[in-house]
C-alpha positions in Angstrom: -90.1 -33.7 -21.8 -92.0 -30.6 -22.8 -93.2 -28.2 -20.2 -96.9 -27.6 -20.6 -97.9 -23.9 -20.9 -100.0 -23.1 -17.8 -103.2 -21.7 -19.2 -105.4 -22.9 -16.5 -103.2 -22.7 -13.4 -103.5 -19.8 -11.0 -100.4 -18.1 -12.4 -101.8 -18.0 -16.0 -105.3 -17.1 -14.5 -103.8 -14.1 -12.8 -101.8 -13.2 -16.0 -104.8 -13.4 -18.3 -106.8 -11.5 -15.8 -104.6 -8.6 -16.3 -105.2 -8.7 -20.0 -108.7 -7.5 -19.8 -110.1 -10.6 -18.5 -109.6 -12.6 -21.7 -107.3 -15.7 -22.1 -103.7 -14.8 -22.6 -102.5 -14.7 -26.2 -100.2 -17.7 -26.9 -97.3 -15.3 -27.7 -97.7 -13.7 -24.3 -97.8 -17.1 -22.6 -94.6 -18.1 -24.2 -93.0 -14.9 -23.0 -94.0 -15.7 -19.4 -92.7 -19.2 -19.8 -89.4 -18.2 -21.3 -88.9 -14.5 -20.5 -86.5 -12.7 -22.9 -85.5 -16.0 -24.8 -87.2 -15.9 -28.2 -85.4 -19.0 -29.3 -86.8 -21.0 -26.4 -90.2 -19.4 -27.1 -90.1 -20.6 -30.7 -89.1 -24.2 -29.5 -92.0 -24.1 -27.0 -94.4 -23.2 -29.8 -93.0 -26.0 -31.8 -93.3 -28.4 -28.9 -96.9 -27.4 -28.0 -98.0 -27.6 -31.7 -96.3 -31.1 -32.0 -98.2 -32.3 -28.9 -101.5 -30.9 -30.2 -100.9 -32.7 -33.5 -100.0 -35.9 -31.8 -103.2 -35.7 -29.7 -105.1 -35.7 -32.9 -105.5 -31.9 -32.9 -107.4 -31.8 -29.6 -105.9 -30.7 -26.3 -107.4 -28.7 -23.5 -105.7 -25.5 -24.7 -106.5 -26.1 -28.4 -107.8 -22.6 -29.0 -105.1 -20.8 -27.2 -102.1 -22.5 -28.7 -102.1 -20.6 -31.9 -100.5 -17.5 -33.1 -101.4 -15.2 -36.0 -99.1 -14.4 -38.7 -98.0 -11.0 -37.2 -97.2 -12.8 -33.8 -95.2 -15.5 -35.6 -93.4 -13.0 -37.8 -92.4 -10.9 -34.6 -91.3 -14.0 -32.7 -89.1 -15.2 -35.7 -87.6 -11.7 -35.9 -86.9 -11.7 -32.1 -85.4 -15.1 -32.5 -83.1 -13.6 -35.0 -84.1 -15.9 -38.0 -83.0 -14.6 -41.3 -86.1 -13.7 -43.5 -88.5 -13.7 -40.4 -91.5 -13.3 -42.9 -90.6 -16.5 -44.8 -89.7 -18.3 -41.6 -93.1 -17.4 -40.1 -95.0 -18.4 -43.2 -93.2 -21.7 -43.5 -93.8 -22.6 -39.9 -97.5 -21.8 -40.1 -97.9 -23.7 -43.3 -96.1 -26.8 -41.9 -98.4 -26.6 -38.8 -101.5 -26.2 -40.9 -100.4 -29.0 -43.4 -99.9 -31.4 -40.4 -103.2 -30.6 -38.9 -104.9 -31.0 -42.3 -103.2 -34.3 -42.6 -105.0 -35.6 -39.5 -108.1 -35.9 -41.5 -106.6 -38.6 -43.7 -104.0 -40.3 -41.6 -103.4 -41.4 -37.9 -102.0 -38.9 -35.5 -99.3 -41.4 -34.5 -96.0 -40.0 -35.8 -97.4 -36.9 -37.4 -96.3 -34.7 -34.5 -92.8 -35.9 -34.7 -92.7 -35.3 -38.4 -94.0 -31.8 -37.9 -91.3 -31.2 -35.1 -88.7 -32.4 -37.5 -89.7 -30.1 -40.3 -90.3 -27.1 -38.0 -86.9 -27.5 -36.3 -85.2 -28.0 -39.7 -86.8 -24.8 -40.9 -85.6 -22.9 -37.8 -82.2 -24.3 -38.1 -81.9 -23.4 -41.7 -83.1 -19.8 -41.3 -81.1 -19.2 -38.1 -78.4 -16.6 -38.5 -75.0 -17.8 -37.9 
């Protein structure tokens, strides 16, 4: 079972309040959820994205559960993936492709297909 990121509970509210009153960026929320463990943070991003896709692209934290290119490259670098720029680009493209596919096919199974592709990408680019 995937642990939900706590964007709307009191802990996240306090955390986001410390960031100039704006919602916490997703990358910071991942760090709060898995401090000092970038591999777990990357897996949490995969899990949350798969859940969003499985829900048809709509979850209560839809706007917050995204990372920009630089944040994803940084996360891939900290997770010690080889070629972090390419890893980030692949992960973002896979997620965007799955979200685009929601326009043409049912969400059922699409989140799982995204998860398998993203996890295979991480496995393939993990340093041994």
